[in-house]
C-alpha positions in Angstrom: 1.0 -7.4 -5.8 0.0 -3.7 -4.5 -1.3 -3.6 -0.9 -2.6 -0.1 -0.9 -4.4 2.1 1.7 -3.9 5.3 4.6 -1.2 5.6 6.4 -1.8 3.3 9.5 -3.5 0.5 8.2 -1.0 -1.9 8.2 0.1 -2.3 4.5 3.9 -2.8 6.1 2.9 -5.7 8.5 0.9 -7.5 5.9 3.5 -6.7 3.3 6.2 -7.4 5.9 4.9 -11.0 6.5 4.0 -12.0 3.4 6.8 -11.9 1.7 8.1 -13.7 4.4 5.0 -16.9 3.8 5.3 -16.2 -0.1 9.4 -16.2 -0.2 8.3 -12.9 -2.7 10.4 -9.7 -3.1 8.8 -6.9 -0.2 9.2 -3.5 -1.2 8.1 0.0 1.0 8.2 3.0 -1.2 8.9 5.4 1.4 12.2 2.8 3.0 12.6 3.9 -0.5 12.0 7.0 -1.8 14.1 7.2 1.6 17.2 5.3 0.8 17.2 6.6 -2.2 15.5 10.4 -1.6 13.6 9.9 -3.9 12.7 13.7 -3.6 11.5 16.4 -5.6 10.3 19.0 -2.3 9.3 19.3 1.2 5.1 19.8 2.1 5.4 22.5 4.6 2.1 21.9 5.7 1.8 17.8 6.5 5.4 18.8 7.2 7.7 15.5 5.3 8.9 15.8 1.4 7.4 15.8 -1.5 7.2 12.1 -3.4 9.7 11.7 -7.0 7.3 10.1 -8.8 8.5 8.9 -11.9 12.4 8.7 -9.6 10.1 5.9 -8.7 9.3 4.2 -11.6 12.3 4.3 -13.5 13.6 2.8 -9.7 11.7 -0.1 -9.9 11.3 -0.7 -13.1 13.2 -3.4 -13.7 12.4 -5.2 -10.3 8.5 -5.3 -11.4 9.6 -6.1 -14.4 11.0 -10.2 -13.3 8.0 -9.9 -11.1 7.2 -11.8 -7.9 7.2 -8.6 -5.7 5.0 -7.3 -3.4 4.3 -3.1 -3.4 3.5 -1.4 -0.6 2.7 2.6 -0.7 -0.2 4.4 0.5 -1.1 5.6 -3.5 -1.2 4.1 -6.4 -2.2 6.4 -9.3 1.0 6.9 -10.7 1.9 3.1 -10.5 2.1 1.5 -14.4 -1.2 -1.3 -14.7 0.9 -3.2 -16.2 2.9 -3.6 -13.0 0.2 -5.0 -10.2 -2.2 -8.8 -10.9 -3.8 -7.8 -7.6 -4.4 -5.2 -5.5 -5.3 -5.4 -2.1 -6.7 -1.4 -0.2 -6.4 -2.2 3.5 -9.1 -0.9 5.3 -9.4 0.7 9.3 -12.2 2.0 11.4 -11.4 5.5 13.0 -11.2 4.3 16.0 -8.6 2.4 15.5 -6.5 4.8 12.7 -7.1 8.1 15.4 -5.3 6.1 17.5 -2.8 4.3 15.4 -1.9 7.6 13.7 -1.6 10.1 17.1 0.4 7.2 18.4 3.0 8.1 14.9 3.1 11.2 15.6 -0.1 13.5 13.4 -1.0 16.5 14.9 -3.9 18.8 12.9 -3.8 18.6 9.9 -2.6 15.8 9.0 -4.4 13.3 10.9 -7.5 14.6 10.3 -6.9 14.8 6.7 -5.7 10.9 6.9 -8.4 10.2 8.6 -11.1 12.5 5.9 -9.4 10.3 4.1 -10.1 7.5 5.6 -14.2 8.0 5.4 -14.6 8.7 2.2 -12.6 6.5 0.6 -10.6 8.3 -1.9 -7.4 5.5 -2.5 -9.6 3.0 -2.7 -11.6 5.0 -4.9 -7.6 5.8 -6.8 -8.0 2.3 -7.4 -10.8 1.5 -8.5 -10.6 3.8 -11.3 -6.6 3.2 -11.6 -6.5 -0.7 -12.1 -9.6 -2.6 -14.1 -12.5 -3.3 -11.2 -11.8 -6.8 -11.1 -8.0 -7.0 -9.6 -9.1 -4.2 -6.3 -9.9 -6.0 -2.7 -11.3 -4.1 -0.2 -9.7 -5.9 3.2 -10.7 -4.6 7.0 -7.9 -3.8 8.2 -8.7 -3.6 12.6 -7.6 -6.7 14.5 -4.6 -9.1 14.5 -7.6 -11.2 13.6 -8.1 -9.3 10.4 -5.1 -9.5 9.4 -4.7 -13.0 10.3 -7.7 -13.2 7.7 -6.4 -10.9 4.9 -3.5 -12.8 4.6 -5.2 -16.5 4.2 -7.0 -15.3 1.7 -3.8 -13.0 -0.1 -1.8 -16.7 0.1 -4.4 -19.1 -1.6 -4.8 -16.4 -4.5 -1.4 -15.8 -5.0 -1.4 -20.4 -5.0 -4.1 -20.2 -7.3 -2.2 -17.7 -10.0 0.6 -19.3 -9.7 -1.3 -22.7 -10.4 -2.7 -20.2 -13.4 -0.2 -18.8 -14.9 3.1 -21.1 -14.4 
């Protein structure tokens, strides 16, 4: 399962809760990269490290081949298509997203570019062009009620998938 979307849409909250309800392994790619220093440089403009995508893939390959993994990352076009049976792109209204990003200390260009990324559905389109259309789903992620609905929907999907594939 891939959980994608602009920073601040609720990927980590959803992913961790999903893992606790399913017993699946949860991996936050940003945290994994930080722990393993899987970077190839630093972006001064955005004040953040640049992910070494090849090293991330190498690091995840064995876990992914075993299955039962929830991956949480904003980008998705570098992950092998064969890794995912379903992709969820979380979407958040700009007023909510702006406040969430601002509270994380996002400012200036970084804040504006992330809001624009959400407005233009950049990560949804990236997912649609990286995976089969029928496995990519957008989910609203504005309120605690949205979170519960999304968890219920994903749990139903996982249960159905288990029935169909075991």
